[in-house]
MIMAR-256176 format. One record per atom (N, C-alpha, C, O): residue number from 1; residue in three letters; chain; atom name; x, y, z. Coordinates in nm, 4 decimals, m for minus. Atoms other than C-alpha are relative to their C-alpha. Layout:
REM MIMAR-256176
NUM, ALA, A, CA, X, Y, Z
...
***
This chain:
REM MIMAR-256176
1, MET, A, N, 0.0756, 0.1207, 0.0271
1, MET, A, CA, 2.4542, 5.0562, 1.8385
1, MET, A, C, m0.1438, 0.0132, 0.0494
1, MET, A, O, m0.2382, m0.0236, m0.0206
2, PHE, A, N, 0.1349, m0.0120, m0.0543
2, PHE, A, CA, 2.1602, 5.1339, 2.0628
2, PHE, A, C, m0.0835, 0.1027, m0.0759
2, PHE, A, O, m0.2061, 0.0934, m0.0814
3, GLU, A, N, 0.0738, m0.0998, 0.0769
3, GLU, A, CA, 2.0717, 5.4345, 1.8515
3, GLU, A, C, m0.0666, m0.0629, m0.1206
3, GLU, A, O, m0.1813, m0.0304, m0.1513
4, SER, A, N, 0.0583, 0.0613, 0.1194
4, SER, A, CA, 2.0154, 5.2213, 1.5427
4, SER, A, C, m0.1192, m0.0882, 0.0380
4, SER, A, O, m0.2188, m0.0932, m0.0342
5, VAL, A, N, 0.1128, 0.0819, m0.0452
5, VAL, A, CA, 1.7939, 4.9818, 1.7393
5, VAL, A, C, m0.1171, 0.0898, 0.0385
5, VAL, A, O, m0.2324, 0.0600, 0.0072
6, PHE, A, N, 0.1049, m0.0914, m0.0428
6, PHE, A, CA, 1.6027, 5.2730, 1.8886
6, PHE, A, C, m0.0720, 0.0603, m0.1204
6, PHE, A, O, m0.1946, 0.0717, m0.1201
7, TYR, A, N, 0.0616, m0.0655, 0.1153
7, TYR, A, CA, 1.5439, 5.4369, 1.5512
7, TYR, A, C, m0.0725, m0.0982, m0.0917
7, TYR, A, O, m0.1568, m0.0559, m0.1708
8, THR, A, N, 0.0681, 0.0965, 0.0873
8, THR, A, CA, 1.4324, 5.1156, 1.3800
8, THR, A, C, m0.1112, m0.0757, 0.0727
8, THR, A, O, m0.2185, m0.0979, 0.0165
9, VAL, A, N, 0.0974, 0.0817, m0.0723
9, VAL, A, CA, 1.2491, 4.9191, 1.6486
9, VAL, A, C, m0.1065, 0.0851, 0.0674
9, VAL, A, O, m0.2242, 0.0489, 0.0663
10, ALA, A, N, 0.0955, m0.0827, m0.0741
10, ALA, A, CA, 1.0859, 5.1976, 1.8478
10, ALA, A, C, m0.1165, 0.0479, m0.0869
10, ALA, A, O, m0.2309, 0.0410, m0.0421
11, PRO, A, N, 0.1162, m0.0398, 0.0820
11, PRO, A, CA, 0.8770, 5.3328, 1.5587
11, PRO, A, C, m0.0926, m0.1176, m0.0315
11, PRO, A, O, m0.2144, m0.1008, m0.0374
12, MET, A, N, 0.0835, 0.1169, 0.0272
12, MET, A, CA, 0.7573, 4.9813, 1.4803
12, MET, A, C, m0.0841, m0.0363, 0.1218
12, MET, A, O, m0.2001, m0.0751, 0.1083
13, VAL, A, N, 0.0742, 0.0288, m0.1232
13, VAL, A, CA, 0.6568, 4.9287, 1.8424
13, VAL, A, C, m0.1121, 0.1013, 0.0182
13, VAL, A, O, m0.2242, 0.0638, 0.0525
14, VAL, A, N, 0.1024, m0.1043, m0.0129
14, VAL, A, CA, 0.4706, 5.2599, 1.8514
14, VAL, A, C, m0.1115, m0.0226, m0.1017
14, VAL, A, O, m0.2297, m0.0152, m0.0680
15, ILE, A, N, 0.1007, 0.0275, 0.1037
15, ILE, A, CA, 0.2960, 5.1828, 1.5243
15, ILE, A, C, m0.0823, m0.1225, 0.0377
15, ILE, A, O, m0.2035, m0.1246, 0.0161
16, GLY, A, N, 0.0727, 0.1192, m0.0435
16, GLY, A, CA, 0.2049, 4.8399, 1.6610
16, GLY, A, C, m0.0986, 0.0302, 0.1107
16, GLY, A, O, m0.2102, m0.0218, 0.1100
17, PHE, A, N, 0.0899, m0.0355, m0.1092
17, PHE, A, CA, 0.0558, 4.9894, 1.9767
17, PHE, A, C, m0.1198, 0.0812, m0.0491
17, PHE, A, O, m0.2262, 0.0786, 0.0129
18, VAL, A, N, 0.1105, m0.0783, 0.0558
18, VAL, A, CA, m0.1578, 5.2199, 1.7622
18, VAL, A, C, m0.0819, m0.0842, m0.0972
18, VAL, A, O, m0.2048, m0.0772, m0.0971
19, ALA, A, N, 0.0681, 0.0724, 0.1068
19, ALA, A, CA, m0.2410, 4.9848, 1.4763
19, ALA, A, C, m0.0838, m0.1164, 0.0523
19, ALA, A, O, m0.1936, m0.1399, 0.0018
20, VAL, A, N, 0.0737, 0.1172, m0.0481
20, VAL, A, CA, m0.3503, 4.6796, 1.6744
20, VAL, A, C, m0.1333, 0.0399, 0.0634
20, VAL, A, O, m0.2355, m0.0179, 0.0264
21, PRO, A, N, 0.1316, m0.0398, m0.0529
21, PRO, A, CA, m0.6201, 4.8535, 1.8827
21, PRO, A, C, m0.0905, 0.0608, m0.1071
21, PRO, A, O, m0.2117, 0.0395, m0.1051
22, ALA, A, N, 0.0813, m0.0587, 0.1068
22, ALA, A, CA, m0.7342, 5.0480, 1.5761
22, ALA, A, C, m0.0603, m0.1103, m0.0863
22, ALA, A, O, m0.1771, m0.1023, m0.1243
23, ALA, A, N, 0.0514, 0.1114, 0.0791
23, ALA, A, CA, m0.7680, 4.7246, 1.3796
23, ALA, A, C, m0.1098, m0.0741, 0.0758
23, ALA, A, O, m0.2092, m0.1155, 0.0160
24, LEU, A, N, 0.1037, 0.0664, m0.0800
24, LEU, A, CA, m0.9645, 4.5672, 1.6648
24, LEU, A, C, m0.1286, 0.0809, 0.0024
24, LEU, A, O, m0.2375, 0.0250, m0.0108
25, VAL, A, N, 0.1188, m0.0861, m0.0023
25, VAL, A, CA, m1.2004, 4.8643, 1.6862
25, VAL, A, C, m0.0707, m0.0041, m0.1345
25, VAL, A, O, m0.1931, m0.0163, m0.1397
26, LEU, A, N, 0.0612, 0.0050, 0.1326
26, LEU, A, CA, m1.2574, 4.8652, 1.3113
26, LEU, A, C, m0.0653, m0.1349, m0.0258
26, LEU, A, O, m0.1719, m0.1411, m0.0870
27, SER, A, N, 0.0567, 0.1332, 0.0172
27, SER, A, CA, m1.3177, 4.4904, 1.3135
27, SER, A, C, m0.1303, m0.0152, 0.0774
27, SER, A, O, m0.2270, m0.0722, 0.0271
28, ILE, A, N, 0.1220, 0.0074, m0.0815
28, ILE, A, CA, m1.5718, 4.5189, 1.5944
28, ILE, A, C, m0.1107, 0.0827, m0.0648
28, ILE, A, O, m0.2255, 0.0385, m0.0712
29, CYS, A, N, 0.1004, m0.0849, 0.0648
29, CYS, A, CA, m1.7495, 4.8052, 1.4170
29, CYS, A, C, m0.0558, m0.0674, m0.1255
29, CYS, A, O, m0.1762, m0.0620, m0.1506
30, ALA, A, N, 0.0459, 0.0696, 0.1200
30, ALA, A, CA, m1.7648, 4.6055, 1.0938
30, ALA, A, C, m0.0901, m0.1166, 0.0374
30, ALA, A, O, m0.1897, m0.1423, m0.0301
31, GLY, A, N, 0.0832, 0.1117, m0.0445
31, GLY, A, CA, m1.9039, 4.3068, 1.2823
31, GLY, A, C, m0.1358, 0.0458, 0.0478
31, GLY, A, O, m0.2366, m0.0192, 0.0200
32, VAL, A, N, 0.1281, m0.0532, m0.0473
32, VAL, A, CA, m2.1720, 4.5170, 1.4492
32, VAL, A, C, m0.0859, 0.0420, m0.1183
32, VAL, A, O, m0.2063, 0.0163, m0.1204
33, GLN, A, N, 0.0763, m0.0419, 0.1180
33, GLN, A, CA, m2.2728, 4.6651, 1.1150
33, GLN, A, C, m0.0529, m0.1214, m0.0757
33, GLN, A, O, m0.1680, m0.1217, m0.1193
34, LYS, A, N, 0.0424, 0.1212, 0.0714
34, LYS, A, CA, m2.2861, 4.3208, 0.9521
34, LYS, A, C, m0.1136, m0.0681, 0.0756
34, LYS, A, O, m0.2089, m0.1153, 0.0138
35, TYR, A, N, 0.1053, 0.0610, m0.0810
35, TYR, A, CA, m2.4964, 4.1860, 1.2408
35, TYR, A, C, m0.1307, 0.0783, m0.0125
35, TYR, A, O, m0.2384, 0.0192, m0.0193
36, THR, A, N, 0.1192, m0.0833, 0.0158
36, THR, A, CA, m2.7365, 4.4799, 1.2095
36, THR, A, C, m0.0649, m0.0247, m0.1359
36, THR, A, O, m0.1870, m0.0373, m0.1454
37, GLU, A, N, 0.0533, 0.0281, 0.1336
37, GLU, A, CA, m2.7737, 4.4203, 0.8358
37, GLU, A, C, m0.0645, m0.1382, m0.0036
37, GLU, A, O, m0.1691, m0.1558, m0.0661
38, TRP, A, N, 0.0548, 0.1354, m0.0020
38, TRP, A, CA, m2.8321, 4.0490, 0.9000
38, TRP, A, C, m0.1353, m0.0016, 0.0709
38, TRP, A, O, m0.2282, m0.0681, 0.0250
39, ARG, A, N, 0.1274, m0.0055, m0.0720
39, ARG, A, CA, m3.1066, 4.1254, 1.1545
39, ARG, A, C, m0.1075, 0.0665, m0.0849
39, ARG, A, O, m0.2220, 0.0212, m0.0860
40, GLU, A, N, 0.0968, m0.0651, 0.0884
40, GLU, A, CA, m3.2755, 4.3641, 0.9099
40, GLU, A, C, m0.0437, m0.0952, m0.1111
40, GLU, A, O, m0.1615, m0.1002, m0.1465
41, TYR, A, N, 0.0315, 0.0968, 0.1054
41, TYR, A, CA, m3.2559, 4.0970, 0.6390
41, TYR, A, C, m0.0945, m0.1069, 0.0528
41, TYR, A, O, m0.1926, m0.1408, m0.0133
42, LYS, A, N, 0.0866, 0.1032, m0.0578
42, LYS, A, CA, m3.4086, 3.8333, 0.8684
42, LYS, A, C, m0.1391, 0.0557, 0.0298
42, LYS, A, O, m0.2388, m0.0141, 0.0113
43, ALA, A, N, 0.1298, m0.0623, m0.0268
43, ALA, A, CA, m3.6851, 4.0764, 0.9709
43, ALA, A, C, m0.0786, 0.0164, m0.1301
43, ALA, A, O, m0.1998, m0.0052, m0.1327
44, ALA, A, N, 0.0670, m0.0143, 0.1297
44, ALA, A, CA, m3.7628, 4.1447, 0.6047
44, ALA, A, C, m0.0510, m0.1351, m0.0489
44, ALA, A, O, m0.1614, m0.1443, m0.1027
45, LEU, A, N, 0.0446, 0.1343, 0.0399
45, LEU, A, CA, m3.7793, 3.7719, 0.5342
45, LEU, A, C, m0.1213, m0.0431, 0.0809
45, LEU, A, O, m0.2158, m0.0995, 0.0257
46, ALA, A, N, 0.1129, 0.0374, m0.0849
46, ALA, A, CA, m4.0117, 3.7173, 0.8299
46, ALA, A, C, m0.1247, 0.0778, m0.0398
46, ALA, A, O, m0.2340, 0.0213, m0.0419
47, ALA, A, N, 0.1143, m0.0805, 0.0424
47, ALA, A, CA, m4.2366, 4.0032, 0.7162
47, ALA, A, C, m0.0553, m0.0501, m0.1329
47, ALA, A, O, m0.1767, m0.0544, m0.1529
48, GLU, A, N, 0.0431, 0.0528, 0.1296
48, GLU, A, CA, m4.2453, 3.8627, 0.3635
48, GLU, A, C, m0.0743, m0.1324, 0.0181
48, GLU, A, O, m0.1772, m0.1562, m0.0452
49, GLU, A, N, 0.0654, 0.1283, m0.0253
49, GLU, A, CA, m4.3324, 3.5177, 0.4927
49, GLU, A, C, m0.1367, 0.0211, 0.0658
49, GLU, A, O, m0.2330, m0.0477, 0.0319
50, ALA, A, N, 0.1278, m0.0296, m0.0652
50, ALA, A, CA, m4.6056, 3.6620, 0.7164
50, ALA, A, C, m0.1004, 0.0532, m0.1017
50, ALA, A, O, m0.2188, 0.0204, m0.0944
51, ALA, A, N, 0.0892, m0.0514, 0.1036
51, ALA, A, CA, m4.7494, 3.8482, 0.4167
51, ALA, A, C, m0.0503, m0.1124, m0.0892
51, ALA, A, O, m0.1671, m0.1134, m0.1283
52, GLU, A, N, 0.0412, 0.1140, 0.0821
52, GLU, A, CA, m4.7533, 3.5271, 0.2131
52, GLU, A, C, m0.1023, m0.0859, 0.0726
52, GLU, A, O, m0.2000, m0.1308, 0.0126
53, VAL, A, N, 0.0938, 0.0796, m0.0793
53, VAL, A, CA, m4.9274, 3.3385, 0.4942
53, VAL, A, C, m0.1337, 0.0721, 0.0093
53, VAL, A, O, m0.2392, 0.0098, m0.0023
54, SER, A, N, 0.1223, m0.0791, m0.0087
54, SER, A, CA, m5.1790, 3.6197, 0.5331
54, SER, A, C, m0.0748, m0.0037, m0.1329
54, SER, A, O, m0.1973, m0.0164, m0.1346
55, ALA, A, N, 0.0636, 0.0056, 0.1311
55, ALA, A, CA, m5.2457, 3.6214, 0.1587
55, ALA, A, C, m0.0600, m0.1371, m0.0250
55, ALA, A, O, m0.1685, m0.1479, m0.0822
56, ALA, A, N, 0.0520, 0.1356, 0.0177
56, ALA, A, CA, m5.2885, 3.2440, 0.1581
56, ALA, A, C, m0.1248, m0.0204, 0.0843
56, ALA, A, O, m0.2203, m0.0836, 0.0392
57, GLU, A, N, 0.1186, 0.0114, m0.0854
57, GLU, A, CA, m5.5324, 3.2648, 0.4496
57, GLU, A, C, m0.1166, 0.0790, m0.0580
57, GLU, A, O, m0.2309, 0.0335, m0.0530
58, SER, A, N, 0.1051, m0.0809, 0.0608
58, SER, A, CA, m5.7262, 3.5423, 0.2759
58, SER, A, C, m0.0590, m0.0710, m0.1206
58, SER, A, O, m0.1801, m0.0677, m0.1422
59, ALA, A, N, 0.0464, 0.0729, 0.1189
59, ALA, A, CA, m5.7461, 3.3344, m0.0418
59, ALA, A, C, m0.0833, m0.1206, 0.0441
59, ALA, A, O, m0.1841, m0.1533, m0.0185
60, ALA, A, N, 0.0746, 0.1177, m0.0488
60, ALA, A, CA, m5.8617, 3.0313, 0.1576
60, ALA, A, C, m0.1348, 0.0427, 0.0564
60, ALA, A, O, m0.2335, m0.0287, 0.0390
61, ASP, A, N, 0.1264, m0.0489, m0.0544
61, ASP, A, CA, m6.1294, 3.2365, 0.3350
61, ASP, A, C, m0.0929, 0.0467, m0.1105
61, ASP, A, O, m0.2148, 0.0385, m0.0955
62, GLY, A, N, 0.0788, m0.0507, 0.1106
62, GLY, A, CA, m6.2476, 3.3818, 0.0055
62, GLY, A, C, m0.0620, m0.1106, m0.0830
62, GLY, A, O, m0.1585, m0.0856, m0.1552
63, GLU, A, N, 0.0524, 0.1104, 0.0836
63, GLU, A, CA, m6.3110, 3.0423, m0.1536
63, GLU, A, C, m0.1199, m0.0632, 0.0581
63, GLU, A, O, m0.1748, m0.1566, m0.0003
***
C-alpha cells in the first residue's frame, strides 16, 4: 500500500517543489522586464513632450 502512495505522491511533491519556485522566478523576471519596458516608454513620452514644448517655445520666440 505504501509503495503505491510513494510512487504516485512523491513525484508530484518533487515536481511541486521544483515547479513552484521556478514559476515564481519566471514571474518575477517577467515583472522586471515589463517594468523596464514601462520606464522606457514613459521616458520616451517625456522626451517627446519636452521636444514639443521646445518646438512651441522656439516658434513663439520666432514670431
